[in-house]
C-alpha positions in Angstrom: 97.1 99.4 112.3 95.0 102.1 110.4 95.0 104.3 113.5 98.7 104.2 113.7 99.1 105.4 110.1 96.5 108.2 110.6 98.3 109.4 113.8 101.7 109.3 112.2 100.4 111.2 109.2 98.7 113.8 111.6 102.0 114.2 113.5 104.1 114.6 110.3 101.6 117.2 109.0 101.8 119.1 112.4 105.5 119.0 112.4 105.7 120.3 108.7 103.4 123.1 109.6 104.8 124.3 112.8 108.6 123.5 112.5 109.4 126.3 110.1 108.0 128.8 112.5 110.5 127.5 115.1 113.3 128.1 112.9 112.1 131.7 112.0 113.6 133.0 115.4 112.2 135.1 118.1 110.1 137.9 116.4 108.8 139.2 119.7 112.0 140.3 121.3 112.4 143.7 122.8 115.4 144.6 120.6 113.3 144.5 117.5 110.5 146.4 118.9 113.1 149.2 120.1 114.6 149.3 116.7 111.3 149.7 115.0 110.3 152.4 117.3 113.6 154.2 116.9 113.9 153.9 113.0 110.2 153.7 112.3 110.7 150.7 109.9 112.4 147.3 110.0 116.0 147.6 109.0 116.7 146.1 105.6 120.2 144.7 104.9 121.8 146.7 101.9 123.1 144.7 98.9 126.1 145.7 97.0 125.2 147.0 93.5 125.4 144.4 90.8 124.8 144.0 87.0 121.9 141.9 85.7 121.1 140.9 82.1 117.9 142.5 80.9 116.1 142.5 77.5 113.1 143.9 75.7 111.6 144.0 72.3 113.0 146.5 69.8 111.9 147.7 66.4 109.0 147.1 64.0 110.0 143.6 63.7 109.9 142.5 67.2 113.2 141.0 68.5 115.0 140.8 71.6 117.8 143.1 72.6 119.8 142.4 75.6 121.9 144.5 77.7 123.7 144.6 81.2 122.0 147.0 83.6 123.2 148.1 87.0 120.8 147.0 89.7 120.9 148.6 93.2 
């Protein structure tokens, strides 16, 4: 019975390690290699500019001052 539990634990561990790689997709395709060769780098999807709340210390008596900043 102990061997069954050890085998089940090893199978679960192996699945947990190798399953995410299976969902990652085909990284060795020729389309990706061609795109890298043409552009020189991997294409990064662009995001729309958005506003983000940022803050920092201000003054002699440190206090937080927040503001909205445009992030690209």
